Residue, then its C-alpha position, 0 to 999 in steps of 0.5 A: m050162402q051158396n059156396l060157389g067156390s068150386d064152380y069158379l074154380d073150374h072156370y078159371e081152369r077152362y079158360f086159364g089152366n092152373p094157377i101159380y100162386r094164391d093170395v089170401m085175405e082174413a080179417d076179423d070184419l070178414p068171416r070167410k076169406i077171400q082168395l086172389l088166384r094168379y095165372d101167368n100169360v094168359f094174356e102176353e107178358c101180363m098176370t092175371f088175378a082172379s078172385l075166389g071167395v068174393s060170390s059168397y058175399s054176394n047177392e043181399l051185399l054185393g049184388d049177383f053172385f059173381e067173381v072178379v078178374v084183374v089183368v096188369d102188365k107190371y106192379f104184380e106184388h102191388i094188386p092183391k093189397m088194393v082189390f082186397s081192399i076194395f073187396r073189404a070196404a064193399i063187403n062191409k059198406g053193402v056197395k053193390f057191384e055191377w058194370g060201371s061201378y068204380f071205386t076210389g081211394l087206392e092213393d090211401v091203399d098204396r101211394e108209392f102205386v098210384s103215383a107211378t101209374g097215375k091210376d088211382t080208381l078201379y073200374v068194373t066192367l064186362p071181361s074182354p077181350l076174353p070170350e063172350d061165355f066167360l061172363n056166366v059160369v056154369t053152375d049146377n046148384s039147385f037155388l040158382i038155377k030155380n031162381e034163374i041166377k046166372p054167376k058172373v065174372f066182371m073185369c076190374l081196370f085201373i083208371s086215372s081220375e080224369e078218366k073217372e071223372f069221365l066216366k062219371i059224366n058220360g056213362k060207362e058206355m060212351f067211356e068204353d067207347q073213348l078208350e077203344e077209339m083211343g086205342v087204350d091198353p087197359f092193362d098197361l098199367c103205366r099207359t097214357g091216361l086219355f086225359k093226363k100224361k101217364g104214370d112215372g113207371s117209378i116204384 
């Protein structure tokens, strides 16, 4: 196990400043806690959630050493429960996180959120519109340097089941090209989906 907490905290502070709140997940089947740090107004009228502790489960279980960032414009109090549920399931099942991965079943965690937004899937992508160098975290960890491993930060977006099916059939690059061509704001939880009307917006 590699402890990269201080490296990720320094990374977040460099780009986001100081967190305004920390959500903490502890579970009997997880030996180490995971946090979601909240940063206000990194993006206008949005909340940025940044994980801390996922990297301690990375490498053998989940793939490369990484943490994730989630940016949303509303329903802030619903986000930790859903993101933590994905982390917990992925850790226990050894599901790999990488660009193009997606995780379904959010309706089983927060049906109210899914009904309001029309988004029931969490999609893993590269961090954008953050600077390109935000992806890789600077570290002096000797194990990672020796093995030429760069800790990463992915971004997770909420997408609809119809968008997930398009992604599954056409691949991540075509899916993201489609989002860009349609001018989709991925942080707008109640945005109109690519193939379906937007969520009803009521919780």
